[in-house]
C-alpha positions in Angstrom: -63.7 14.4 -40.4 -63.8 18.2 -40.1 -61.5 18.9 -37.2 -63.1 22.3 -36.6 -66.5 20.9 -36.0 -65.8 17.4 -34.7 -63.9 16.2 -31.7 -61.8 13.1 -31.2 -65.1 11.1 -30.6 -66.2 12.0 -34.1 -69.0 14.3 -32.9 -69.5 17.9 -32.1 -68.3 19.3 -28.7 -70.6 17.9 -26.0 -73.3 20.0 -24.5 -71.6 19.6 -21.2 -68.4 21.2 -22.5 -70.4 23.9 -24.2 -72.1 24.6 -20.9 -68.8 24.7 -19.1 -67.5 27.3 -21.6 -70.6 29.4 -21.1 -70.2 29.1 -17.3 -66.5 30.2 -17.6 -67.5 33.1 -19.9 -70.1 34.1 -17.2 -67.3 34.0 -14.6 -65.3 36.4 -16.8 -68.2 38.8 -17.1 -68.8 38.8 -13.3 -65.1 39.5 -12.6 -65.1 42.3 -15.2 -68.2 43.8 -13.6 -66.6 43.6 -10.1 -63.5 45.4 -11.5 -65.7 48.2 -13.0 -67.4 48.7 -9.6 -64.0 49.0 -7.9 -62.8 51.5 -10.5 -66.0 53.6 -10.4 -66.6 53.5 -6.7 -63.4 52.5 -4.8 -64.1 54.9 -2.0 -67.5 53.3 -1.3 -66.1 49.8 -0.8 -65.3 49.8 2.9 -64.7 46.1 3.5 -61.9 46.0 1.0 -58.8 47.6 2.6 -56.6 47.0 -0.5 -58.7 47.6 -3.6 -55.8 47.0 -5.9 -55.2 43.6 -4.4 -58.9 42.8 -4.7 -58.8 43.8 -8.4 -55.8 41.6 -8.9 -57.8 38.7 -7.6 -60.6 39.4 -10.1 -58.0 39.6 -12.9 -56.7 36.2 -11.8 -60.2 34.8 -12.1 -60.4 36.1 -15.7 -57.0 34.7 -16.6 -58.0 31.3 -15.0 -61.3 31.1 -16.9 -59.6 32.1 -20.2 -57.0 29.4 -19.7 -59.6 26.8 -19.1 -61.6 27.8 -22.2 -58.5 27.7 -24.3 -57.6 24.2 -22.9 -61.2 22.9 -23.7 -61.0 24.3 -27.2 -57.6 22.9 -27.8 -58.2 19.4 -26.5 -61.9 18.8 -27.2 -63.0 20.8 -30.2 
């Protein structure tokens, strides 16, 4: 069994797990885009009183998604 290509079931990572990874990667890209908007146009974002705190929440989303991707790859790939 090639451990890099097969999981504990003897097959490649399921399409559902691959889809989940892609979804999490999309979440990362959305959070990064939001951060770039805050950096480039912080004065134009009136509803966010604390832009730094809002950016920290986006960074937390990135970290959470990266942790989930790492866990999937560690346990199911």
